[in-house]
N, C-alpha and C positions, 0 to 999 in steps of 0.2 A: 154653760161651763164647768173648763177641766175642777177650778182649785171646788165647785159641789160635787162634780165627783164624784172625784177622788177624796173628800171629807166623808160624803156616804158609802162610799164604796170602802173606806180602810180606813178613814178613825171612828165611824160609828159602827164600823162591821157588829161590834159584841157590846152594843149599845142595846140594851133590853128594859130599861128600867127608868123612868122618871128618876130622880135624885130626892125635886122636892114632894115628890103626892104618892110615888109608889107604882103611879100607871106603867100598863107597860108601853115602850114605844114602836110608834105603827113606820112604816115608811115616807110618810107625808111628813111627820115628828122627824127622819131623817131628814129630808127630802128642804123641807123650813130652816130647822137651823144651819148647813149649811150654805141657805145661802144668805142669811144673817152675817156667817161667817166673811164671808167672801166678799160683799157685799164690804162692809170694817175691813178686810183686806187688800180690796183694791182703792178705797179709797185717797186718788192722789192727797187733795189735798194734807191727810193727816199725815201719810209715807211721804210724799212730797218727789222722791225718786225712786224708780225699780232696784235700788242696788243696795240699798239702806237695810238691814240687819231688824231682824225685829226679835225682839226679847222677848224671856218667858214669861216678865210680869207683865208684856201686852195682849199674850196671850191667857192666862189668866184673869187679865180686867174685860179678854173679855168672854171670859167663863168655862175657860174651856182645860176637859181635864187634861192636863200634862203632866210626863217624868221628868222629875228633871236628874238628865243623864249626868251631867256634874257631881253626882251623888256614889255614883258605879266608878269609882279608877283608872280601870280601863276601859268602859266606854266612851269616858272625858278621854282616854290617852290619844284613841282613834277619831275619837269626833273633832280633835280638837287639831290634829297631825292631820286628818284627810281636810280640812276648811284651813288649813293651810298651804296645802296641797293645793286647793282651786283657789286659793286670791294668790300666788304666786303663778298660777296660773293665767289668769286670764285677769290681772292688774297691777302685771308686772308692761316692764319694756321687751321690747322685740327680742333685746337678741339676750337669754336668761342656757342658766343649767342646774338644773334638779338634778340631786342621789340620795342616800340615803347613806346612813354614816347604821356600824353596826350598834347605833346607841337609837336608832331610829329616831332620830336627826332630821330632819329637810331644812337645805340650803336656796336661796338664790341665787346664780353668780352673776353680780347685772352687771359685766365685764369680762372679758375673756383675750387671752392674747392675739393680739391682730398676727401677730407675723411667731414661724415656729422658730423653739429657739433652738443650737446646733452650734456643736462647740466650746464657747467658751465667750459669751457677751456680754456685754459691760454695763447693759439695759434693755428693756422691753416696753416697746411700746402697745398701749393699750386702751384701744377705740370700741370708749363704752357712750350709749345712746344716754340722756336723760330723758326718762319715761313726762315726765312731768311738759318739755319744749318741745321734743323731742330731736334735737342737736347732736351731733354726736360729737363726739372729743375728745382729741390723739391726750393721753397721758403716761408720761414717763416715769418707768417705773425703773432706775440705779439698783443695778446687781452687784452687792459686797461691795462698791465700791462708790463714789461720784465721776458723774460722767458729766459734759456741757447736754444743757437739754439739746434735742434735734430744731428745726424749724417747726412754728404751728404747735411744739406738744408743751402743755402745762405740765410743770411736777406733782409728783405723786404723794400726798398730804401725809404727814406724818402719820395723822391718826385715823388712816383709812376712808376717812370724812370726805369725799369728794364735795367743793359746791361747785355749780355750776355756773359759769358766770353767765349767762345769760336769763337766766332768769332766775337763781339762787336757790334754784333745789338740789337738796342734799343727796349725793346718790354714796353706798357703803361697796368701798369696794377690796374690803375685805378677803371677801373666796377670790379675790384675782390676786389676793398681793396671796393667799394661802398656795394656793395655784403654782404660781409663780414661782415662787422659792421653792417647792416642792419637785418640779421643772427641773429646775436651774442650780439645784443643790443651795443657792446663794440667801444671804438674808435683803430685802429692799429696806435702803439706807433713803435717806431723802435728802435730797436736790438742799447743798449747800446756802445756805441765809431763807433758806421754807417750814 
């Protein structure tokens, strides 16, 4: 089993003596301990699903010696940013845009303008796909002034939180709004009555 091999090869690489007895650790000891931990990690009745996070406290209950990276500010920041990037890449809807700002903050754009902005547009249509039900919606963002809704379009929400009409999942359109306002050099304004 890969987990067993990696534990022996990497986690237990420098394990020389038993902390309880002071006796030398044999290759068989490392393999036996790795198998015990791998069995616990692979227990589906305990974790229920493959993508569930395993917390530091879970590993400590398995009597693993763990370095708490959260106590090292730079390491903690780097790991959290990497985790966020992985989560956004694999858990998000198929339409996404990733970028890093000068202050190292990572954002996901759940929607991007479906049309190029040319001239002096009064509005833009944003196509967004719900990560939950996969339904695609057209959301109209008025730029600078009010415009009638195009057929089939839904109004851009005041608080940037679009609720999928089909499944009620909330989609944050803040990155799309920021991109539109930067591109159009106009503010997105709410639709009258919304």
